[in-house]
C-alpha positions as CSV (number, residue, x, y, z in Angstrom):
1,M,188.8,64.9,-104.2
2,S,185.5,65.9,-105.1
3,A,184.9,68.8,-107.5
4,L,183.3,70.8,-104.5
5,V,186.3,70.6,-102.7
6,Q,188.7,71.3,-105.5
7,A,186.7,74.4,-106.3
8,A,186.8,75.5,-102.7
9,L,190.5,74.9,-102.5
10,A,190.9,76.9,-105.9
11,D,188.9,79.9,-104.5
12,A,190.9,79.9,-101.4
13,L,194.0,79.8,-103.1
14,Q,193.1,82.6,-105.4
15,R,192.0,84.9,-102.6
16,R,195.5,84.4,-101.0
17,A,197.2,85.3,-104.0
18,I,194.9,88.4,-104.5
19,D,195.5,89.3,-100.8
20,S,199.5,88.9,-101.2
21,W,199.3,90.9,-104.5
22,L,197.4,93.9,-102.8
23,G,199.9,93.6,-99.8
24,N,202.7,94.1,-102.1
25,L,201.3,97.3,-103.8
26,P,202.7,100.5,-102.8
27,A,200.8,102.7,-100.5
28,P,198.8,105.3,-102.6
29,R,200.2,108.7,-102.9
30,G,197.8,111.7,-102.6
31,G,194.0,111.6,-103.0
32,V,191.8,111.3,-106.1
33,S,188.9,113.5,-106.3
34,H,185.3,112.3,-106.9
35,A,185.2,114.2,-109.9
36,A,188.5,112.5,-111.4
37,V,186.7,109.1,-110.5
38,L,183.8,109.9,-112.3
39,D,185.7,111.2,-115.5
40,A,187.6,107.9,-115.5
41,I,184.4,105.8,-115.1
42,D,182.7,107.9,-118.1
43,A,185.9,107.4,-120.2
44,A,185.9,103.8,-119.6
45,R,182.3,103.5,-120.6
46,S,183.0,105.4,-123.8
47,E,185.9,103.4,-124.7
48,L,183.6,100.1,-124.0
49,G,180.9,101.5,-126.0
50,D,178.5,101.7,-123.0
51,S,176.4,104.5,-122.0
52,A,175.5,105.8,-118.5
53,D,171.7,105.2,-119.6
54,G,171.9,101.5,-119.8
């Protein structure tokens, strides 16, 4: 089997695994505000030592 075919099969299997994993997650409870998402992104950037200024 060529490397190209092997890579395509591996990609397809990975997508199926991810789709299956996502399908098994519980339904989200409640909503998350835009401000909470931005706060989480800012916290992650701080933790990684990255700034919003680039």
